[in-house]
C-alpha positions as a LaTeX table, in Angstrom:
\begin{tabular}{lrrr}
\hline
Residue & $x$ (\AA) & $y$ (\AA) & $z$ (\AA) \\
\hline
Met1 & 18.24 & $-0.16$ & 15.86 \\
Thr2 & 20.50 & 2.67 & 14.16 \\
Met3 & 18.40 & 4.90 & 11.53 \\
Pro4 & 19.98 & 6.62 & 8.47 \\
Ala5 & 21.38 & 10.03 & 9.00 \\
Thr6 & 19.33 & 12.97 & 7.97 \\
Thr7 & 19.74 & 16.03 & 5.61 \\
Lys8 & 17.82 & 19.13 & 4.56 \\
Ile9 & 16.78 & 19.32 & 1.28 \\
Arg10 & 15.28 & 22.78 & $-0.50$ \\
Asn11 & 13.06 & 23.48 & $-3.34$ \\
Ile12 & 11.46 & 20.77 & $-5.43$ \\
Ser13 & 9.16 & 21.02 & $-8.32$ \\
Ile14 & 7.67 & 17.41 & $-8.95$ \\
Val15 & 5.86 & 16.86 & $-11.94$ \\
Ala16 & 3.48 & 13.49 & $-11.39$ \\
Ala17 & 3.71 & 10.96 & $-13.97$ \\
Ser18 & 0.32 & 8.92 & $-14.29$ \\
Gly19 & 0.61 & 5.59 & $-12.54$ \\
Tyr20 & $-1.96$ & 3.27 & $-11.73$ \\
Gly21 & $-1.73$ & $-0.42$ & $-10.53$ \\
Gly22 & 1.81 & $-0.80$ & $-10.93$ \\
Ile23 & 1.38 & 0.71 & $-14.30$ \\
Leu24 & 2.77 & 3.88 & $-15.72$ \\
Ala25 & 0.77 & 5.86 & $-18.39$ \\
Gln26 & 2.18 & 7.74 & $-21.42$ \\
Pro27 & 4.38 & 10.75 & $-20.41$ \\
Gly28 & 3.76 & 14.12 & $-20.42$ \\
Phe29 & 1.02 & 14.19 & $-17.74$ \\
His30 & 1.53 & 17.45 & $-16.01$ \\
Cys31 & 0.23 & 17.48 & $-12.48$ \\
Arg32 & 2.30 & 19.81 & $-10.47$ \\
Ala33 & 3.11 & 19.95 & $-6.81$ \\
Glu34 & 5.50 & 22.73 & $-5.56$ \\
Met35 & 7.11 & 21.64 & $-2.40$ \\
Leu36 & 8.97 & 24.37 & $-0.74$ \\
Leu37 & 11.46 & 23.08 & 1.93 \\
Pro38 & 12.67 & 26.02 & 3.85 \\
Thr39 & 16.78 & 25.99 & 4.71 \\
Gln40 & 15.99 & 26.10 & 8.38 \\
Ile41 & 13.39 & 24.66 & 10.72 \\
Ser42 & 11.01 & 27.24 & 11.93 \\
Asn43 & 9.96 & 25.65 & 15.48 \\
Gly44 & 6.12 & 26.54 & 16.56 \\
Ser45 & 4.65 & 26.12 & 19.54 \\
Met46 & 4.91 & 22.31 & 18.96 \\
Gly47 & 8.32 & 22.52 & 18.26 \\
Arg48 & 8.04 & 20.82 & 14.78 \\
Lys49 & 6.36 & 22.14 & 11.72 \\
Ser50 & 8.07 & 24.33 & 9.35 \\
Ser51 & 7.29 & 27.89 & 8.70 \\
Phe52 & 5.16 & 26.59 & 5.35 \\
Gly53 & 3.66 & 24.05 & 7.81 \\
Arg54 & 3.18 & 21.47 & 4.94 \\
Ile55 & 6.45 & 19.50 & 4.83 \\
Ser56 & 8.93 & 18.31 & 7.25 \\
Thr57 & 12.69 & 19.65 & 6.80 \\
Glu58 & 14.50 & 16.54 & 8.32 \\
Val59 & 14.35 & 14.10 & 5.45 \\
Thr60 & 16.39 & 11.00 & 5.29 \\
Arg61 & 19.26 & 10.94 & 3.18 \\
Cys62 & 18.34 & 9.40 & $-0.30$ \\
Cys63 & 20.96 & 7.59 & $-2.56$ \\
Thr64 & 23.31 & 10.42 & $-4.25$ \\
Met65 & 23.34 & 8.36 & $-7.39$ \\
Arg66 & 21.31 & 8.83 & $-10.42$ \\
Pro67 & 18.79 & 5.85 & $-10.71$ \\
Gly68 & 20.13 & 3.98 & $-13.66$ \\
Val69 & 16.97 & 3.77 & $-15.43$ \\
Asp70 & 16.18 & 5.54 & $-18.98$ \\
Ser71 & 12.88 & 6.52 & $-18.71$ \\
Gly72 & 12.50 & 5.84 & $-22.54$ \\
Ser73 & 13.26 & 2.36 & $-22.12$ \\
Ala74 & 10.20 & 1.40 & $-19.98$ \\
Thr75 & 7.24 & 0.09 & $-21.42$ \\
Asp76 & 4.28 & 2.41 & $-21.49$ \\
Arg77 & 2.35 & 0.55 & $-18.94$ \\
Asn78 & 5.31 & $-0.28$ & $-16.09$ \\
Pro79 & 6.53 & 2.61 & $-13.84$ \\
Pro80 & 10.32 & 3.59 & $-13.99$ \\
Val81 & 11.40 & 1.85 & $-10.62$ \\
Glu82 & 15.12 & 2.55 & $-10.72$ \\
Leu83 & 17.59 & $-0.41$ & $-11.44$ \\
Asp84 & 20.33 & 0.12 & $-8.55$ \\
Ser85 & 23.53 & 0.05 & $-9.65$ \\
Cys86 & 24.73 & $-1.45$ & $-6.33$ \\
Ser87 & 22.08 & $-4.14$ & $-6.90$ \\
Thr88 & 23.36 & $-7.29$ & $-8.05$ \\
Pro89 & 21.42 & $-10.35$ & $-10.06$ \\
Asp90 & 22.55 & $-12.40$ & $-7.04$ \\
Gln91 & 20.84 & $-10.00$ & $-4.81$ \\
Leu92 & 17.76 & $-10.40$ & $-6.53$ \\
Val93 & 17.40 & $-13.98$ & $-7.15$ \\
Ala94 & 18.21 & $-14.74$ & $-3.35$ \\
Thr95 & 15.13 & $-16.00$ & $-1.29$ \\
Pro96 & 14.34 & $-15.16$ & 2.42 \\
Pro97 & 15.45 & $-17.84$ & 4.53 \\
Asn98 & 11.90 & $-18.41$ & 5.75 \\
Gln99 & 10.31 & $-18.72$ & 2.04 \\
Pro100 & 8.15 & $-22.18$ & 2.42 \\
His101 & 8.57 & $-24.68$ & $-0.16$ \\
Ser102 & 5.92 & $-25.79$ & $-2.33$ \\
Ser103 & 2.98 & $-27.83$ & $-0.70$ \\
Ser104 & $-0.76$ & $-27.93$ & $-0.52$ \\
Tyr105 & $-0.56$ & $-25.82$ & 2.41 \\
Thr106 & 1.49 & $-23.21$ & 1.21 \\
Lys107 & $-0.29$ & $-22.86$ & $-2.18$ \\
Gly108 & $-0.30$ & $-19.23$ & $-3.17$ \\
Leu109 & 2.20 & $-18.24$ & $-0.69$ \\
Val110 & 5.23 & $-16.19$ & $-1.90$ \\
Phe111 & 6.51 & $-14.17$ & 0.98 \\
Asp112 & 6.38 & $-15.61$ & 4.72 \\
Lys113 & 7.13 & $-13.86$ & 7.63 \\
Gly114 & 10.96 & $-13.74$ & 9.01 \\
Pro115 & 13.05 & $-15.95$ & 11.13 \\
Ala116 & 13.13 & $-15.39$ & 15.09 \\
Gly117 & 14.97 & $-11.93$ & 15.76 \\
Ser118 & 14.24 & $-10.11$ & 12.32 \\
Trp119 & 12.40 & $-7.18$ & 12.17 \\
Asp120 & 9.28 & $-8.96$ & 10.48 \\
Ser121 & 9.28 & $-12.11$ & 12.69 \\
Ala122 & 6.09 & $-11.94$ & 13.88 \\
Ala123 & 3.85 & $-11.04$ & 11.03 \\
Thr124 & 4.04 & $-9.31$ & 7.09 \\
Gly125 & 1.13 & $-8.31$ & 5.25 \\
Ser126 & 0.04 & $-5.08$ & 3.17 \\
Pro127 & 1.73 & $-5.72$ & 0.09 \\
Val128 & 2.32 & $-2.84$ & $-2.38$ \\
Val129 & 3.81 & $-4.31$ & $-5.66$ \\
Lys130 & 5.37 & $-2.37$ & $-8.64$ \\
Arg131 & 7.01 & $-3.96$ & $-11.69$ \\
Tyr132 & 9.57 & $-2.45$ & $-14.22$ \\
Ile133 & 10.54 & $-4.14$ & $-17.43$ \\
Gly134 & 13.66 & $-2.79$ & $-18.87$ \\
Asp135 & 15.42 & $-3.84$ & $-22.09$ \\
Asp136 & 16.72 & $-7.16$ & $-21.18$ \\
Glu137 & 15.73 & $-7.39$ & $-17.70$ \\
Glu138 & 12.69 & $-7.28$ & $-15.29$ \\
Arg139 & 12.42 & $-5.92$ & $-11.62$ \\
Trp140 & 9.91 & $-6.15$ & $-9.16$ \\
Tyr141 & 9.70 & $-3.99$ & $-5.94$ \\
Met142 & 7.42 & $-4.90$ & $-3.04$ \\
Trp143 & 6.86 & $-2.68$ & 0.12 \\
Tyr144 & 5.04 & $-4.31$ & 2.79 \\
His145 & 4.46 & $-4.10$ & 6.59 \\
Gly146 & 6.20 & $-6.23$ & 9.41 \\
Arg147 & 6.38 & $-6.60$ & 12.89 \\
Ser148 & 8.48 & $-8.49$ & 15.40 \\
Asp149 & 7.99 & $-10.61$ & 18.31 \\
Gly150 & 7.15 & $-8.84$ & 21.70 \\
Ser151 & 4.54 & $-7.35$ & 23.30 \\
Gln152 & 5.20 & $-3.72$ & 22.53 \\
Ala153 & 6.56 & $-4.18$ & 18.94 \\
Ser154 & 4.79 & $-2.12$ & 16.23 \\
Asp155 & 4.21 & $-2.21$ & 12.54 \\
Ser156 & 7.09 & $-1.08$ & 10.30 \\
Val157 & 7.25 & $-0.84$ & 6.61 \\
Gly158 & 9.90 & $-3.16$ & 4.60 \\
Leu159 & 11.29 & $-3.49$ & 0.98 \\
Ala160 & 11.65 & $-6.82$ & $-0.76$ \\
Leu161 & 13.38 & $-7.35$ & $-4.36$ \\
Ser162 & 12.64 & $-9.79$ & $-7.15$ \\
Lys163 & 13.53 & $-10.50$ & $-10.57$ \\
Asn164 & 9.68 & $-12.11$ & $-11.17$ \\
Gly165 & 7.66 & $-11.33$ & $-8.70$ \\
Ile166 & 7.69 & $-14.70$ & $-6.70$ \\
His167 & 10.92 & $-15.26$ & $-5.62$ \\
Trp168 & 11.94 & $-12.23$ & $-3.23$ \\
Ala169 & 15.15 & $-11.10$ & $-1.78$ \\
Trp170 & 14.80 & $-10.66$ & 2.01 \\
Gly171 & 16.48 & $-8.54$ & 4.79 \\
Gly172 & 16.42 & $-8.72$ & 8.55 \\
Gly173 & 17.50 & $-5.54$ & 9.55 \\
Ala174 & 17.22 & $-1.73$ & 8.51 \\
Val175 & 18.35 & $-0.81$ & 5.10 \\
Arg176 & 21.74 & 0.80 & 4.96 \\
Ser177 & 22.72 & 1.18 & 1.37 \\
Cys178 & 20.73 & 2.06 & $-1.88$ \\
Gly179 & 20.87 & $-1.82$ & $-2.73$ \\
Asp180 & 19.64 & $-3.24$ & 0.63 \\
Thr181 & 16.54 & $-5.05$ & 1.39 \\
Gly182 & 14.62 & $-4.82$ & 4.56 \\
Leu183 & 13.09 & $-2.27$ & 6.96 \\
Val184 & 12.75 & 1.13 & 5.61 \\
Leu185 & 10.52 & 3.20 & 7.60 \\
Asn186 & 9.16 & 3.11 & 11.52 \\
Ser187 & 6.60 & 4.69 & 12.86 \\
Gln188 & 7.32 & 8.05 & 14.98 \\
Asp189 & 8.11 & 8.52 & 18.51 \\
Asn190 & 7.13 & 12.41 & 18.55 \\
Trp191 & 4.24 & 12.81 & 21.13 \\
Trp192 & 2.03 & 15.01 & 18.41 \\
Ala193 & 2.41 & 12.59 & 15.72 \\
Phe194 & $-0.58$ & 10.62 & 14.20 \\
Asp195 & 1.46 & 7.63 & 13.16 \\
Thr196 & 3.37 & 6.37 & 16.70 \\
Lys197 & 1.80 & 3.08 & 16.95 \\
Ser198 & 2.24 & 1.43 & 13.85 \\
Ile199 & 2.63 & 2.48 & 9.99 \\
Arg200 & 1.41 & 0.13 & 7.08 \\
Pro201 & 1.91 & 1.07 & 3.14 \\
Ser202 & $-1.21$ & 1.46 & 1.11 \\
Glu203 & $-0.14$ & 2.88 & $-2.08$ \\
Leu204 & 3.05 & 4.09 & $-4.00$ \\
Val205 & 3.17 & 6.83 & $-6.56$ \\
Ile206 & 6.14 & 7.51 & $-8.94$ \\
Met207 & 6.86 & 11.17 & $-9.75$ \\
Ser208 & 9.01 & 12.75 & $-12.16$ \\
Ser209 & 11.49 & 15.78 & $-11.12$ \\
Pro210 & 13.49 & 17.80 & $-12.93$ \\
Met211 & 15.87 & 17.58 & $-9.68$ \\
Tyr212 & 15.78 & 13.67 & $-9.78$ \\
Ser213 & 15.15 & 11.43 & $-12.28$ \\
Ser214 & 12.24 & 9.82 & $-10.23$ \\
Val215 & 10.63 & 10.63 & $-6.79$ \\
Tyr216 & 8.84 & 8.38 & $-5.00$ \\
Trp217 & 5.56 & 8.76 & $-2.90$ \\
Leu218 & 4.58 & 6.64 & $-0.42$ \\
Tyr219 & 0.79 & 6.80 & 0.76 \\
Tyr220 & 0.49 & 4.69 & 4.27 \\
Thr221 & $-2.02$ & 4.35 & 6.90 \\
Gly222 & $-0.72$ & 5.40 & 10.51 \\
Cys223 & $-2.07$ & 4.47 & 13.99 \\
Ser224 & $-1.82$ & 6.20 & 17.03 \\
Ser225 & $-2.45$ & 4.54 & 20.82 \\
Asp226 & $-5.82$ & 5.95 & 20.81 \\
Glu227 & $-8.58$ & 3.16 & 20.79 \\
Val228 & $-11.52$ & 3.54 & 18.43 \\
Arg229 & $-14.88$ & 2.04 & 19.87 \\
Ile230 & $-17.09$ & 0.14 & 17.47 \\
Pro231 & $-19.97$ & $-2.35$ & 18.45 \\
Glu232 & $-18.94$ & $-5.24$ & 20.29 \\
Asp233 & $-20.65$ & $-7.65$ & 17.92 \\
Val234 & $-18.61$ & $-6.13$ & 14.80 \\
Lys235 & $-15.47$ & $-5.65$ & 16.60 \\
Ile236 & $-15.56$ & $-9.30$ & 17.49 \\
Leu237 & $-15.90$ & $-10.54$ & 13.79 \\
Phe238 & $-13.33$ & $-7.80$ & 12.70 \\
Gln239 & $-10.61$ & $-9.18$ & 15.25 \\
Ala240 & $-11.58$ & $-13.03$ & 14.25 \\
Gly241 & $-10.19$ & $-11.92$ & 10.69 \\
Ser242 & $-7.59$ & $-9.59$ & 11.51 \\
Gly243 & $-6.06$ & $-11.45$ & 14.36 \\
Val244 & $-5.75$ & $-7.87$ & 16.37 \\
Asn245 & $-7.09$ & $-7.39$ & 19.86 \\
Lys246 & $-7.83$ & $-3.61$ & 19.54 \\
Ile247 & $-8.47$ & $-0.97$ & 16.91 \\
Tyr248 & $-6.56$ & 2.05 & 16.78 \\
Lys249 & $-7.29$ & 5.33 & 15.29 \\
Ser250 & $-5.68$ & 5.69 & 11.92 \\
Leu251 & $-4.92$ & 8.20 & 9.48 \\
Pro252 & $-3.52$ & 9.01 & 6.07 \\
Gly253 & 0.13 & 9.78 & 5.96 \\
Leu254 & 2.71 & 10.48 & 3.13 \\
Ala255 & 6.56 & 10.10 & 2.74 \\
Cys256 & 8.85 & 10.80 & $-0.23$ \\
Ser257 & 11.91 & 9.04 & $-1.48$ \\
Gln258 & 14.48 & 9.16 & $-4.14$ \\
Asp259 & 15.42 & 5.45 & $-3.97$ \\
Gly260 & 12.50 & 3.80 & $-2.53$ \\
Arg261 & 14.59 & 3.10 & 0.74 \\
His262 & 15.23 & 6.16 & 2.86 \\
Trp263 & 12.21 & 8.06 & 3.55 \\
Gly264 & 11.29 & 11.29 & 4.60 \\
Arg265 & 7.80 & 12.42 & 5.87 \\
Ile266 & 5.70 & 15.32 & 4.01 \\
Glu267 & 3.47 & 16.80 & 6.74 \\
Gly268 & $-0.21$ & 17.38 & 5.88 \\
Asp269 & $-2.04$ & 20.38 & 7.25 \\
His270 & $-3.60$ & 18.63 & 10.12 \\
His271 & $-1.62$ & 19.12 & 13.59 \\
Ser272 & $-0.69$ & 15.72 & 13.53 \\
Gly273 & 0.92 & 15.82 & 10.14 \\
Ala274 & $-1.87$ & 13.50 & 8.56 \\
Leu275 & $-2.97$ & 14.40 & 5.26 \\
Leu276 & $-6.66$ & 14.38 & 6.28 \\
Asp277 & $-8.27$ & 14.10 & 9.63 \\
Ala278 & $-11.62$ & 11.76 & 10.51 \\
Gly279 & $-14.89$ & 13.27 & 10.05 \\
Ser280 & $-17.24$ & 15.17 & 12.59 \\
Ala281 & $-19.61$ & 12.79 & 15.07 \\
Asp282 & $-22.09$ & 12.90 & 12.31 \\
Glu283 & $-20.03$ & 11.91 & 9.41 \\
Trp284 & $-19.50$ & 8.41 & 7.97 \\
Asp285 & $-15.81$ & 8.40 & 8.41 \\
Ser286 & $-15.69$ & 10.03 & 11.98 \\
Leu287 & $-13.87$ & 7.09 & 13.65 \\
Phe288 & $-10.79$ & 6.77 & 11.46 \\
Ile289 & $-9.51$ & 6.73 & 7.73 \\
Ala290 & $-7.33$ & 3.79 & 6.57 \\
Ala291 & $-6.00$ & 2.07 & 3.36 \\
Pro292 & $-5.31$ & 5.20 & 1.45 \\
Ser293 & $-5.13$ & 4.21 & $-2.27$ \\
Val294 & $-4.25$ & 6.84 & $-4.82$ \\
Val295 & $-4.61$ & 7.12 & $-8.49$ \\
Leu296 & $-3.58$ & 9.84 & $-10.81$ \\
His297 & $-6.65$ & 10.51 & $-13.02$ \\
Gly298 & $-5.25$ & 13.30 & $-15.24$ \\
Ala299 & $-3.59$ & 16.98 & $-14.80$ \\
Asp300 & $-4.11$ & 18.25 & $-11.29$ \\
Asp301 & $-6.37$ & 15.40 & $-10.43$ \\
Leu302 & $-5.41$ & 13.01 & $-7.73$ \\
Arg303 & $-8.02$ & 10.57 & $-6.27$ \\
Met304 & $-7.48$ & 9.01 & $-2.77$ \\
Tyr305 & $-9.67$ & 6.15 & $-1.71$ \\
Tyr306 & $-10.11$ & 4.72 & 1.74 \\
His307 & $-12.13$ & 2.99 & 4.27 \\
Ser308 & $-13.44$ & 3.76 & 7.51 \\
Phe309 & $-16.63$ & 2.54 & 9.57 \\
Asp310 & $-19.46$ & 4.05 & 9.50 \\
Ala311 & $-21.10$ & 3.87 & 13.11 \\
Arg312 & $-24.65$ & 5.28 & 11.62 \\
Ser313 & $-25.03$ & 1.72 & 9.24 \\
Asn314 & $-22.32$ & $-0.13$ & 11.31 \\
His315 & $-20.86$ & $-1.36$ & 8.29 \\
Phe316 & $-17.15$ & $-0.74$ & 7.05 \\
Cys317 & $-17.48$ & 1.79 & 3.95 \\
Ile318 & $-15.26$ & 3.15 & 1.35 \\
Gly319 & $-15.06$ & 6.73 & 0.49 \\
Met320 & $-12.98$ & 9.09 & $-1.86$ \\
Ala321 & $-11.11$ & 12.23 & $-1.76$ \\
Arg322 & $-9.48$ & 14.67 & $-4.46$ \\
Ser323 & $-6.34$ & 16.68 & $-5.01$ \\
Arg324 & $-4.77$ & 18.96 & $-7.22$ \\
Asp325 & $-1.07$ & 18.34 & $-5.72$ \\
Gly326 & $-1.22$ & 15.04 & $-3.77$ \\
Ile327 & $-0.83$ & 17.04 & 0.05 \\
Arg328 & $-4.11$ & 18.72 & 0.30 \\
Trp329 & $-7.09$ & 16.66 & $-0.16$ \\
Val330 & $-10.79$ & 17.62 & $-0.23$ \\
Lys331 & $-13.70$ & 14.50 & 0.82 \\
Leu332 & $-16.08$ & 13.51 & $-2.06$ \\
Gly333 & $-17.89$ & 11.17 & 0.47 \\
Arg334 & $-18.89$ & 7.69 & 0.85 \\
Ile335 & $-18.90$ & 5.42 & $-2.43$ \\
Met336 & $-19.41$ & 1.84 & $-1.37$ \\
Gly337 & $-20.90$ & 0.30 & 1.49 \\
Gly338 & $-21.69$ & $-3.24$ & 2.84 \\
Gly339 & $-23.28$ & $-5.77$ & 0.65 \\
Ala340 & $-26.62$ & $-7.45$ & 0.20 \\
Thr341 & $-27.57$ & $-9.77$ & 3.10 \\
Gly342 & $-25.99$ & $-13.08$ & 3.17 \\
Ser343 & $-23.44$ & $-11.66$ & 0.61 \\
Phe344 & $-19.62$ & $-12.09$ & 1.35 \\
Asp345 & $-19.14$ & $-8.46$ & 2.13 \\
Glu346 & $-22.65$ & $-7.84$ & 4.10 \\
Leu347 & $-20.75$ & $-6.01$ & 6.66 \\
Gly348 & $-18.76$ & $-3.96$ & 4.92 \\
Ser349 & $-15.95$ & $-3.22$ & 2.36 \\
Met350 & $-12.17$ & $-2.30$ & 3.48 \\
Ser351 & $-8.67$ & $-1.80$ & 1.99 \\
Pro352 & $-9.45$ & $-0.62$ & $-1.84$ \\
Asn353 & $-7.01$ & $-1.02$ & $-4.14$ \\
Val354 & $-7.91$ & 1.28 & $-7.50$ \\
Val355 & $-6.29$ & 0.97 & $-10.49$ \\
Arg356 & $-7.11$ & 2.53 & $-13.92$ \\
Asn357 & $-7.54$ & $-0.49$ & $-16.72$ \\
Pro358 & $-5.65$ & 1.27 & $-19.88$ \\
Arg359 & $-7.61$ & $-1.57$ & $-22.04$ \\
Glu360 & $-10.95$ & $-0.56$ & $-21.26$ \\
Gly361 & $-10.68$ & 2.85 & $-20.01$ \\
Asn362 & $-12.39$ & 2.20 & $-16.98$ \\
Tyr363 & $-11.44$ & 1.70 & $-13.29$ \\
Leu364 & $-11.28$ & $-1.19$ & $-11.30$ \\
Met365 & $-11.45$ & $-1.65$ & $-7.45$ \\
Ala366 & $-9.90$ & $-4.86$ & $-5.53$ \\
Tyr367 & $-11.13$ & $-4.67$ & $-2.04$ \\
Glu368 & $-11.80$ & $-6.51$ & 0.97 \\
Gly369 & $-15.10$ & $-7.59$ & 1.99 \\
Leu370 & $-16.30$ & $-8.72$ & 5.53 \\
Ser371 & $-19.09$ & $-11.44$ & 5.68 \\
Ala372 & $-21.69$ & $-11.71$ & 8.40 \\
Thr373 & $-19.39$ & $-14.67$ & 9.79 \\
Gly374 & $-16.42$ & $-12.60$ & 9.94 \\
Ala375 & $-14.81$ & $-14.31$ & 6.62 \\
Arg376 & $-12.58$ & $-11.38$ & 4.57 \\
Ser377 & $-12.51$ & $-12.25$ & 1.19 \\
Ile378 & $-11.70$ & $-10.13$ & $-1.99$ \\
Gly379 & $-14.41$ & $-8.72$ & $-4.27$ \\
Leu380 & $-13.95$ & $-6.37$ & $-7.27$ \\
Ala381 & $-16.27$ & $-3.63$ & $-8.23$ \\
Glu382 & $-15.77$ & $-1.26$ & $-11.48$ \\
Ser383 & $-16.62$ & 2.44 & $-12.25$ \\
Pro384 & $-16.51$ & 3.89 & $-16.07$ \\
Asp385 & $-14.70$ & 7.36 & $-14.54$ \\
Gly386 & $-13.62$ & 6.40 & $-10.78$ \\
Leu387 & $-15.77$ & 8.60 & $-9.07$ \\
Thr388 & $-19.33$ & 7.57 & $-9.60$ \\
Asn389 & $-21.56$ & 4.62 & $-10.11$ \\
Trp390 & $-19.06$ & 2.24 & $-8.44$ \\
Ala391 & $-20.78$ & $-1.44$ & $-8.73$ \\
Arg392 & $-19.62$ & $-4.79$ & $-8.00$ \\
Val393 & $-18.88$ & $-6.90$ & $-10.74$ \\
Gly394 & $-21.49$ & $-9.60$ & $-11.77$ \\
Lys395 & $-25.13$ & $-9.80$ & $-11.26$ \\
Asp396 & $-24.84$ & $-11.87$ & $-8.29$ \\
Pro397 & $-21.09$ & $-10.39$ & $-6.78$ \\
Phe398 & $-18.82$ & $-13.34$ & $-5.58$ \\
Pro399 & $-15.53$ & $-12.79$ & $-4.32$ \\
Val400 & $-12.97$ & $-13.29$ & $-6.84$ \\
Leu401 & $-10.65$ & $-14.73$ & $-4.07$ \\
Glu402 & $-11.66$ & $-16.43$ & $-0.89$ \\
Pro403 & $-9.87$ & $-17.87$ & 2.04 \\
Ser404 & $-8.74$ & $-21.51$ & 1.39 \\
Gly405 & $-9.31$ & $-24.69$ & 2.57 \\
Glu406 & $-9.02$ & $-26.00$ & 6.13 \\
Asp407 & $-5.28$ & $-27.45$ & 5.51 \\
Gly408 & $-4.26$ & $-23.76$ & 3.83 \\
Trp409 & $-1.75$ & $-21.03$ & 5.19 \\
Asp410 & $-4.49$ & $-18.44$ & 4.55 \\
Ser411 & $-7.75$ & $-20.40$ & 5.31 \\
Arg412 & $-8.81$ & $-17.62$ & 7.86 \\
Ser413 & $-8.73$ & $-14.62$ & 5.84 \\
Val414 & $-7.62$ & $-12.96$ & 2.76 \\
Gly415 & $-7.43$ & $-9.36$ & 2.16 \\
Ser416 & $-5.20$ & $-6.07$ & 1.62 \\
Pro417 & $-5.16$ & $-6.83$ & $-2.30$ \\
Cys418 & $-2.58$ & $-5.36$ & $-4.76$ \\
Leu419 & $-3.76$ & $-5.50$ & $-8.42$ \\
Val420 & $-0.80$ & $-5.64$ & $-11.23$ \\
Gln421 & $-1.52$ & $-5.80$ & $-14.78$ \\
Met422 & 1.02 & $-7.90$ & $-16.70$ \\
Asp423 & 1.70 & $-7.63$ & $-20.53$ \\
Gly424 & 3.10 & $-9.73$ & $-23.39$ \\
Ser425 & 3.50 & $-13.37$ & $-23.21$ \\
Ser426 & 1.94 & $-13.22$ & $-19.61$ \\
Ala427 & $-0.81$ & $-10.98$ & $-20.15$ \\
Gly428 & $-3.41$ & $-11.10$ & $-17.45$ \\
Trp429 & $-3.51$ & $-9.90$ & $-14.00$ \\
Arg430 & $-1.39$ & $-10.74$ & $-10.71$ \\
Leu431 & $-3.30$ & $-10.16$ & $-7.58$ \\
Tyr432 & $-1.14$ & $-9.99$ & $-4.29$ \\
Tyr433 & $-2.74$ & $-10.08$ & $-0.97$ \\
Glu434 & $-2.32$ & $-10.35$ & 2.65 \\
Gly435 & $-3.32$ & $-14.14$ & 3.95 \\
Met436 & $-3.89$ & $-15.49$ & 7.61 \\
Gly437 & $-4.10$ & $-19.13$ & 8.71 \\
Arg438 & $-6.31$ & $-20.46$ & 11.79 \\
Asp439 & $-3.42$ & $-20.10$ & 13.86 \\
Gly440 & $-3.33$ & $-16.42$ & 13.20 \\
Arg441 & $-0.07$ & $-16.69$ & 10.96 \\
Thr442 & 0.23 & $-14.17$ & 8.12 \\
Gly443 & 1.93 & $-14.03$ & 4.98 \\
Ile444 & 1.74 & $-12.64$ & 1.63 \\
Gly445 & 0.27 & $-14.45$ & $-1.20$ \\
Met446 & $-0.28$ & $-14.34$ & $-5.08$ \\
Ala447 & $-2.93$ & $-15.18$ & $-7.50$ \\
Thr448 & $-3.14$ & $-14.91$ & $-11.12$ \\
Cys449 & $-6.11$ & $-14.45$ & $-13.71$ \\
Lys450 & $-5.35$ & $-15.42$ & $-17.62$ \\
Gly451 & $-8.18$ & $-12.98$ & $-18.92$ \\
Lys452 & $-8.18$ & $-9.72$ & $-20.01$ \\
Glu453 & $-10.74$ & $-8.92$ & $-16.99$ \\
Pro454 & $-9.76$ & $-9.96$ & $-13.44$ \\
Thr455 & $-12.98$ & $-11.49$ & $-12.60$ \\
Ser456 & $-11.27$ & $-14.87$ & $-11.31$ \\
Phe457 & $-7.93$ & $-15.85$ & $-9.67$ \\
Arg458 & $-6.40$ & $-19.16$ & $-8.91$ \\
Arg459 & $-3.34$ & $-19.19$ & $-6.45$ \\
Trp460 & $-0.08$ & $-19.28$ & $-7.85$ \\
Glu461 & 1.31 & $-22.96$ & $-7.57$ \\
Gly462 & 4.31 & $-22.95$ & $-9.60$ \\
Phe463 & 5.56 & $-22.09$ & $-13.01$ \\
His464 & 4.36 & $-25.43$ & $-14.54$ \\
Cys465 & 0.80 & $-23.95$ & $-14.07$ \\
\hline
\end{tabular}
């Protein structure tokens, strides 16, 4: 598949704009990350790193057009995702050819896998959804992972667009222009890289820049071909809810873009280009690091939440790290493990999605819980400051979304949550998630909560609900 041409960029001074859960805070936040890109590549012994050892100088070409969004026109709770001048209204109302019709089986399903021959014909999931409200229109962007048919196929990242967050414009191939939808980022083929097997999006953070009106930072999970060993009984349960046969070592990565479609990787300090390495043999995250969810808290304060498998407790656990520039991270340790005996998350918590609640000032975490039977559900935890005292919501913690009944498309598992806070007449919350049916078929669903606190969700059934 033809990939975009590449170009070199030099010095970029990026000022972060605080964002959380598809929401943008008030302007004026100053978290500065200096990204120095040398004009020429300085080939090291491995033939890849720049002389700064931080950022790859080969960056895919971004659209040269200036995004047509006046940051002043956006509400203070929505990110200034650019409205592409080359994206027509017809493109945004178009739905993928595989989009299902309403029925009891497809209740909640808003994005299905692609048709045969497309880049996402075998699987879709890991939704990262962002919403923009302009003066007279609404746009939704969703980055997600997809995989084509074939034994050697790997997960890649794609982009879909929508005018309402329900009906999505889909693309079956690689993007070629700033108005396209479809495949936007592949795994690497460099032998030294951490993401040669597959990549899945985890979080998108929108930055402001003196050079461009907006820059996108995509935090993602990259997998190598190294298999991770966990206890066989836990592995069987994990596989039952995920549909995967093997668990591969994963680490967090970062890519940047000017238009959300053409991406260049930013290399971390780890020799593989990852932002963080797994812990040492006696640490809780010694096997892998997955699903990095990044929140901008304040000036020079970015926080990453991720999950791993703690071989000491035989539970999947969530930990966090902290950074001043979004590239160099310091781990703070584990913040949440498995739940009580018999609970929906007895064997652990995974795939955190953390948002800052502007109404209450606290932090909310939607996460994927694994039960002792292998069922995967979505739970909710909260913290007053996002650092400590994380607690499951409710005296007797319960999932906010469980797998559907026997006849549902997501009857086997629900996970990879993404919270989006609504406003105006539709005040409440939306929960986008990855679902799997009994036959192993995956898709992306949506559930809604009408209250101020996202404590109970119902699968979307239509605009009449």
